[in-house]
C-alpha positions in Angstrom: 0.0 0.0 0.0 1.3 3.4 -0.9 1.9 6.0 1.8 -0.6 8.4 0.4 -3.3 5.8 0.4 -2.4 4.8 4.0 -2.5 8.5 5.1 -6.0 9.0 3.5 -7.3 5.9 5.2 -6.0 7.1 8.6 -7.7 10.5 8.0 -11.0 8.8 7.2 -10.8 6.7 10.3 -10.1 9.8 12.5 -12.9 11.7 10.7 -10.6 14.3 9.3 -11.6 16.2 6.2 -9.9 15.5 3.0 -7.7 18.4 2.3 -7.5 19.5 -1.3 -4.0 20.1 -2.4 -3.0 22.6 -5.0 -0.8 21.6 -7.9 1.4 23.8 -10.0 3.9 23.1 -12.7 7.5 24.4 -13.0 8.7 25.7 -16.3 10.3 22.4 -17.1 7.0 20.6 -16.5 7.7 19.1 -13.1 4.5 19.0 -11.0 4.6 20.4 -7.4 1.9 19.9 -4.8 1.2 22.0 -1.7 -1.8 22.8 0.5 -1.4 26.4 -0.7 1.5 28.0 -2.4 2.3 30.5 0.4 5.2 31.1 2.7 5.5 28.5 5.5 3.6 25.7 3.7 5.1 22.3 2.8 5.7 21.6 -0.9 6.5 18.3 -2.7 7.4 17.1 -6.1 4.9 14.6 -7.4 6.3 11.5 -8.9 4.6 8.3 -10.0 5.3 6.5 -6.8 5.7 9.0 -4.0 6.0 12.7 -3.0 9.5 14.1 -2.6 10.2 17.2 -0.5 11.3 20.0 -2.8 15.1 20.7 -2.4 16.5 24.1 -1.4 16.6 26.6 -4.3 14.6 29.0 -6.4 12.1 27.5 -9.0 10.4 29.3 -11.8 6.7 28.4 -12.0 4.7 28.2 -15.3 2.6 31.3 -14.3 5.8 33.5 -14.1 6.1 33.5 -10.3 9.2 32.3 -8.5 9.1 29.8 -5.6 11.9 30.1 -3.1 12.8 27.1 -0.8 15.3 27.8 2.0 14.5 24.7 4.1 13.9 21.4 2.3 10.2 20.9 1.6 9.1 24.2 3.0 8.1 27.3 1.0 9.9 30.4 2.2 8.6 32.8 -0.4 6.5 33.0 -3.6 7.1 36.2 -5.6 6.9 37.7 -9.1 10.2 37.1 -10.9 12.0 40.2 -12.0 15.3 40.2 -13.7 18.1 42.6 -12.6 17.3 45.2 -15.4 13.7 45.5 -14.2 14.8 45.9 -10.6 17.3 48.6 -11.6 14.6 50.4 -13.6 12.2 50.2 -10.6 14.9 51.5 -8.2 15.7 54.4 -10.6 11.9 55.2 -10.8 11.7 55.2 -6.9 14.7 57.5 -6.7 13.2 59.9 -9.3 9.9 59.8 -7.3 11.9 60.7 -4.2 13.6 63.6 -6.0 10.2 64.8 -7.4 8.7 64.7 -3.9 11.5 66.9 -2.4 10.2 70.2 -1.0 11.2 73.4 -2.6 13.1 75.9 -0.6 12.0 79.6 -0.3 15.0 80.7 -2.4 14.3 78.2 -5.1 10.7 79.2 -5.2 11.6 82.9 -5.3 14.1 82.3 -8.2 11.5 80.4 -10.2 8.9 83.1 -9.6 11.5 85.8 -10.7 12.2 83.7 -13.8 8.5 83.4 -14.6 8.0 87.2 -14.1 10.9 87.9 -16.4 9.5 85.5 -19.1 6.1 87.2 -18.9 7.7 90.7 -19.2 9.7 89.5 -22.2 6.5 88.2 -23.9 4.8 91.5 -23.2 7.7 93.4 -24.7 7.7 91.3 -27.8 3.9 91.8 -28.1 4.4 95.6 -27.7 7.1 95.7 -30.3 4.9 93.7 -32.7 2.0 96.1 -32.1 4.2 99.2 -32.6 5.6 97.7 -35.8 2.1 97.0 -37.1 0.9 100.5 -36.1 4.0 102.0 -37.9 3.3 100.0 -41.0 -0.4 101.0 -41.0 0.5 104.7 -40.4 3.0 104.7 -43.3 0.4 103.2 -45.6 -2.2 105.9 -44.6 0.4 108.6 -45.1 1.3 107.2 -48.6 -2.3 107.2 -49.6 -2.8 110.8 -48.3 0.2 112.0 -50.2 -0.9 110.4 -53.4 -4.4 112.0 -53.0 -2.8 115.4 -52.3 -0.6 115.1 -55.5 -3.7 114.3 -57.5 -5.6 117.3 -56.0 -2.6 119.7 -56.7 -2.5 118.4 -60.3 -6.2 119.0 -60.8 -6.0 122.5 -59.3 -2.9 123.5 -61.4 -4.8 122.9 -64.7 -6.2 126.2 -66.2 -9.9 126.8 -65.5 -12.4 126.6 -68.4 -13.1 129.8 -70.4 -15.5 132.1 -68.5 -19.1 131.9 -69.4 -20.5 134.9 -71.2 -24.1 136.0 -71.6 -25.3 135.8 -75.2 -28.7 137.6 -75.7 -29.4 135.9 -79.1 -29.8 132.6 -77.5 -32.5 133.8 -75.2 -35.6 131.8 -75.2 -38.8 133.0 -73.7 -40.7 130.3 -72.0 -44.4 130.7 -71.9 -45.8 129.7 -68.7 -49.1 128.0 -68.5 -50.1 130.2 -65.7 -52.3 133.3 -66.2 -52.3 135.9 -63.6 -55.4 138.0 -63.0 -54.7 141.7 -62.9 -58.2 143.0 -62.7 -60.7 143.4 -65.4 -59.3 143.3 -69.0 -59.7 146.2 -71.3 -61.1 145.6 -74.8 -57.7 146.0 -76.4 -56.1 143.5 -74.0 -58.9 141.1 -74.7 -58.3 141.3 -78.4 -54.6 140.8 -78.0 -55.1 137.7 -75.9 -57.3 136.1 -78.5 -54.8 136.8 -81.2 -52.0 135.3 -79.1 -53.8 132.1 -78.5 -54.5 131.5 -82.2 
């Protein structure tokens, strides 16, 4: 009878519960068994005939974790495996975080504020210079336009005026107005003249 079967029969006689054991495989395919894969628990290598206590060392599990055994058959630690490069990167990140978390002294703060004020003043000056340049350009355009208009006006005024207008009586046209003004009663001679004019 195998030792495992004997152990299970003894547990049944004593009324103890069957404990379910966890099984995990190493990278090379070897199957390990333990109650749970935690520090302080016993761990064994499963073979066809028996269980063998896991020798001292570090073992890479299939799921990427590392199992460390410091006393034969007893788990001392289970952890995520990290190679040296990853550990160095993490240490550098921790150091950078510590540097970033350092407090700023009053002098450093004042220097940064002065630098910031100077940068703002520089930006304002640059903007002012650009605005002045733009205004100067616009003013020069307006002045050029005004000067050209003034030259045109001088040229027009320098030309001789047209010949003066003279009154010519032969071109006089008498317009008959359609209005008749009443001056009182007409005399007989005026009445005759009016009839002759209308014909």
